[in-house]
N, C-alpha and C positions, 0 to 999 in steps of 0.2 A: 460506524466509525467510532473509535474511542473518544471519550469526553473528559476534559479537565475542568473541574469546578474551581475557579480561582477566587477565593474569598478574602475580602479586606477585613483585617482584624485590628486596624489602627485605633487610636484613642477616640477619634471622631465617630467610630461605629458604636461606641458605648453611650452615646447621648440618648437620653430618654425621649420617647415619642409622645407628644401631648395628645391625650384622648379625653373624651367626655366620660368614659367609664373609669372610675377611680379604683375598681377592683383589679384591673389588669395594668401591669407596669411593663411596657415593652420598650426595648431599645432597638436601634437599627440592626444590631447583630442578631437579636432573637427573631426579628422579622425576616432577616436573610436566612436564618436557619429554617424557618417555616417554608420559605420559598424552595430551599434545597430539598426538604422533605417532600414537597409537592412534585419536584422534578423526579425524585427517586420513586415515588408512588406511580408516576406515569410510566417510567421505564419498567417497573415491575409488571405492568399489564401489557404494554405494547412492545417492549424491547428488552426482554429478560437477558439477552446475551450481550448487552452493551457493557463495555468496560468503562468504569468511572474512577477517577482519582480526585482526591481533595487536596488542594494546595492553598495554604494560608500565607498572607504576606502583610507586612507593614514596611519597615525599612529593610528587613530581610525576609526571605521566603522560607517556608518549611513544607515538605511533603508530609502532610498529616496522615493521609491514607493513600498508599500506592494503588495502581490500577487493580480493580477487583470487580467481580460480579456479585459479591456478597454485600448488598447495599446496607445491611444492618450494621456493618463496620463503620460506615460513614454516619449513619443515624446516631450510633452510640458515641461517636467522636465529637459531634457538634456541641453538646452541652459542656464538654470538657475543654473547649478552646479558651486560650488565654489571650487577653488583649495585648497589643504591642505598642509601638510608638507612632511615628509618622508614616504617611503613605509614600511608597516608592514603586510605582507601577512598572518602570523600566527594568528594575531588578527582578520583579516577580515574573515578567514575561521572559527574561533570560533564563530563569530557573525552569519555567515551563518548557522552553526549547530544549534544555538539557535533559529533562525528564522524558520527553517524547522521543528524542533521538536515541536515548539509551534503551528505551523499551520497544519502540516501533520502527525506528529507522527513518529513511528519507521518502519512502513510497506510500506509507499508510496515511490516508486523510484523517485528520483529527479536528475535533471541535473544542473550543474553549469558551466557557461562560464566566465572565468577570462580574462578580457581585460586589458592589462598593456603595458608598454613601453619597456619591455624586459630587464629591469635593476632591480636587487634585492637590489641594494644600499649598498651591503657589499662585502667583499672579501671572500676567500675560507673558512677561519675560521668562518666568520659570516654565510655563507651558511650552514655549518655543524650545527651551533647552531639553525638556523631556522628549518632545517629538524628535529632535535630532539624535537623542540617545536611545530611542526605541530599537530593540533588536528585531526589526521587521523590515521586509518580509522574511519569514523563516525559510529554511531549505526544504520544507515538507509541505504538502498541500493542507490547507487549514482554513477554517472560518472562525471568527471571534464574535461573540455576542456580549453585549453589556447590559446588565440589569441594575440600574441605580436605585437604591432604597432611599428615595427622596421624593418630596412633592414636586409635581411637574412645573410648578411656578416658583420654585426656590431659585434665588439669584445664583447660588453656587453651582447649580446644575447648568444654568445658561452659560456660565463662564467655562465650565468643564466640557460642555457638549462638543466644541471643536476638537478637543483632544480625543474624546471617545470615538468621534466619527473618523478621525485620522487613523486610529488603531484598527477600526473595522475595515477601512479601505486598504490599508497597507497589508493586512493579513493575507489577502488573496493575490499578492503580487506575483508569486511563483507557482500558483496552483496549477496553471495550465502546462507546466513543464512535463507533467506525467501523462499528457493527453486527456486528463480529466477536466471537465468544466465545473469547477467548484464555485457555487454562487457565494455572494458576499454575505457576511453576517449582518446583524441589525442591532439597534438599541431599543430595548423594551422598557419604557418608562411606566411605572404604576400610575393609575388614575388618581390615586391618593396615597398619602403616606400612612399605610395601615396594613394589617395582615391580609384582609381580603384583596387590597390593591396589589400587593406583592404576589399573592397566589394567582390572581388573574393575569398579571404580566408573565409569570412563569408558564402558565397554561398556554398562553398565546405562543410563547417561544417553542414549547414542546409540540404543539399542533402544527406549527409551520416547518420545523426542522427535524422532527423525530417521527415522521409518519411511517407507517408500515407500507411495504411494497408487495402487493399480491398479484400473481399472474397465473397463467395456466401452462403447464408443461405437457406437451403432446408428442406422441410418437405413434403415427398411424392411427389406429382406432383407440389407443390407450391414452388416457390423459389424467392429470391430477392437479388440483388446486394447491399452489405452493406459495411460500413467502421467501423472498430473497433478503438475507440479512448479511451485512448492513444494506440499506436501500441503495440501489445503484444510482450513480450520478451520470449526467449527460457527458458524452465524450467528444473530443475534437479530432478532426482528421487533418493531416498535414496539407497545407495549401488551401484549405476550405474554411470559410468563416462560419458556416452553419454547423450546429452541433448535432450529434446522433443521440437519440433517446431510445432506450430499450422498450420494445413492444410488450403488451400485456398477454401475448401468446408466444411462447417459446417453442419452436418446432425442432425436434431431434431429426436431423436430415441424414445421418449416417454414423458409422462406427469405424474407428481406426485402432490398430494396436498401438500401445503407448510408445514402443520403440520406433514406430514409423512417424508418429506425431512429433516426437522430440520435446523440446521445451520452448515453445514460442513465447514471446513477451506478453504478459498479462498486465493490463493497466489496473485491474481490480479483481478481487476474489470475494465470492459471496457463498454463504451456506444456503442450501436449498432445503427448506423445512416444509413438509407436507401439512396440509390442513386436516388434521385427524378428525376433528369434531364433525365437520361437514360431511366428510367421507363416511363416517360411522353412521350418521343419521340416514344418509341416502342408501347405503347398503342395507341397513336394517329395514328401511321401508320396502325396498325391492324384495328382501327376503320374506317379509310378512305377506306381501301381495302374492307370492308364489307358493306359500305354504298353507295348506288347508287347516292345519291344527297347530297350536302353539307347542305341543309336546312332540318333539322331534328326537328320534334316537340318534346318537352320535356314533353308533357302531358301523353305519354305512359310510362314514367319512364326511358327512355333511356337517355344517356348522350349526350349533344350537343357538337359541335366543340369547342365552347368557354370553356366548362367544361374541355375538353381534354387538352387545352392549359394551364390550371391552375394545377400545381403539387399537390395542396392540394385536388383536386377533382378527381385525378386519383387513381383507386384502387391499393393498395400496400399490399403485404403479411405481412410486418412488422406491419402495422397498424392493420390488422386483428388479428395477433398473440398477439399483445400488448393488444388489447381489450378483447380477450378471456381469457388471463391469469389474467387480472385485475378483470374481472367479476367473474370468477370461483375460484379465489384465488389459482391458481395452478402455477407450475413451469415446464418449459420445460427442459428436459435432452438433452444436445447437445454433440455429439461426436466430439472432436477437432482433434483427430488423433488416432493412434494405442495406445490402453490402456490409453487413456486420455479423460476426460470428463469435461463438464462445465454445468452451469445452466443458464437459461434465465428467468428473472422475469420482471414484469412491475414495473418501478421505476419512482418516481416523485421528482424533485429537491425541496429541502427545502429552496426555495427563493421566492421572490415576483413574479417572472415570472411563477413559478409552472409548468415548462416544464416537460412533461412526455415522457418517451421513454423506450426502452428495455435495460436491464442491463445484461451483460454477466459476470458471476463469474467463473473464471478459478480455478478448483479444483487441488489438488495435483495429479501428474501423478500416475497411477496405479489403479487397480480395487478396492482397499480398501479405496478410498478417503472418503467414508461415511460408516464406518464399520457397523452401525446399519441397513443398507439396504442390507448387504451382498455384494458379488462380483457384481460390476456394469455391467459386461459383461454378467451376467446371469439373469438380470431382464427381465420379460416378461409381456404380457398382463394379467390382473386380471382374465379374463375368462378362461385361461388355468390352473388356480390353483384350487385345490379342496377346499380350505378354503377361501371363499369370504370375511370373516371378516378380515383376515390378508393376503392379496394377496402375500406378500413376507415378509421375516424376517425383520420387522421394529423394531425400538427401542421402548421399553415400556416406556411411559412417567410417569408411576406411580413411585413415589419416594419410596425408601426403608423405612422400619420402623425406627423410631427415625430420621426422615429425616430433614426437614428444608430447608431453601433456600441455593443455591449453593454459592461457594466462588468465588469472582472476585478479583484476585490479580494483577491488572494492574500496581499498584505502590506499593512501599515498605510499605507505611504507612497502606495500606489495610491489608496486611499480619500481620503486627505488631498489628493492632487492633483486629484481630481474636485470636491471641495468648494471648493478654492481657485479652480478654473476658474469655478464659478458666481459666486463673489464678485467675481472680476475683471470678469465681464460686468455684474454689478450696479453696479459703480462707473463703468461707461462708458455708463449710460443717458442719454438715450433711444436713442443710436445702436445699442446692442447688445441691444435689446429682444427681437428674434426669437432671437438666439443664447442669451440668458438662458433663455427658456422651452424652447428645444430641449434645453439641458443639464439643466434642471429635470425635464423629462419623462423623459429618459434616466436620471437619478439616481433618480427616483421609481419607475420600473418595476423597476429593479434592487433597490431597497430592499424593495418589496412582494414580489418573487419570493423574496427571501431571508428574509422575515419580520423585516426590520430597520426597523420602524416608528419606532423612536426616532431614526433618522437624519433623517427628515422633520421631526420636531419641532425637532431641533437646527438644521437648515438654515433652518427658518422663523424661529427666534430670531435666527440670524445675519443674515437679511435685515432683520428689524426693527431690529437694531443699526445696520446700514448705513443704514437710513432715518433713524434718529435722528441719525446723524453727517453727514448731507448738509449741505453749505454753504448759506448763505442765497441764494447766486447760482444754485443749481441750479434747473432748470425744475420746475414743479409736477408734471409727468408722472412724474418719477423717484420721488418719494415715493408717489404713487398706485400705480404699478406694483409697487414693492417691498412695500407694504402688501397689495395684492391677491394677489401671489404667496405671501407668508407665510400669508395666510388660506387660500388654496386648498390649500396643502400640508397644513394641519391640518383641513380640512373633513371632519367625520365621515361625511358622506353619500357621499363618494368615496374614503374612506381606504384601502379594500382593493380598489378597482376598478382592475385593472391596465390595462384598455382605455381608461380615462378619460384625456383629454388636456387638460393645462392650457393655457388660451388667454390671451393678453395682454388687459388691460383695454381694451375698445373705447370710445373717447370722442374728441370733437373738441376737443382742449385749446386750439387756436388760437382757434376761434370762441367758446369759453367765456370765455377771458381777455379778448377784445375786447368782449363784451357787458357784462362787469363794468366 
């Protein structure tokens, strides 16, 4: 998961640190820079794909280095940082929220490491005001860690500790909204105010929250040791208190065409990275045990000893699986644990490097993660089914009558645009009668699918207001159609029937008006 390093550059961070060694003059800011370098060194070995951003703050915040995998950019920026004025942690956290939402959105879990001098700069009354102004919990899953560059016995730290603990606790307030069980962050105090103390505290943070996750990917007799990046989190299931944890053996239980699978909701996604070193050594050992001499001709198609020393030339199950899924446009169904499944697809980065690898999408726990497939624990081979055309109950991709494209309401303005479109057609009756009902059916199906029944009531009220505002010169059909549409939207008999289609009011208004 991406990480934001939030560094305090206020005036108090420039205070010198008293040491017995007169040859070294350290400030709290230089010690903090050493701790950040320790963090980047750890990622360079254990999590090279981690995105890191550097944000500095005093009374204002500044994105010194945006999210990047080039850690040298951050290392080179640290000596160039300029000191600011007073500390304002609530403004800094507001800037972090804006940065994360603009780069990653609402679904990606993010970690934030606050590095400060252990002083909030205000008294007890000021701390209460700061707590009330904190922009927490955020709208995305996150955990916040605090690393104060201060002696553990400093009175300032004891006064600021309730504020730091409140920040850590509030950060995970909405983490479970995405079915992920995000653990709380922590406060890592150095054993002493020194460079070794800060390095030790940062190392403890890395070892606890940035561990690698290794497991075995198996398919029949084939298997490969792989790393999942980022490390998966425990997941929650609706109605259950216990959490689900991914097993250390992932079993490929079957394959589906991508068009049959559709796009089920994924609570997290992870790169599947094979362990090339271990596989190379094992294959090379097996090769040497079966070969009488080290000189082997490559004309017969067998691998040479030089090939076995090159990891890119060693056969790997992940490479085989990736190529097969990519060529056949299929998806592998993977069992992650008891009543928990995921999907493996061939994925290519949208960057200049165009690196291609396996992508694991973790579905929601339970057998109904993809309802159109039926219970996932009951899927079987197509040969065992009597209907080869539809080997299992898959979703029909044919749209209902009076269909149209689906609604995507990722932002409020998209929903407002769809409602305004309905009202525009309502004001152009009777010429736009068919268009009005087409848009109403489209809006109604989307609202029922999302459980947004309040929208139908509001649209019905809006149509009644349009009916009341009709001019006296409007044809009688306009008022009748608007009243009929408003009543049909709120009809309790078909309120939750997604297949029901609203039809215009059928009547011969011309004949009726002549008879009168």
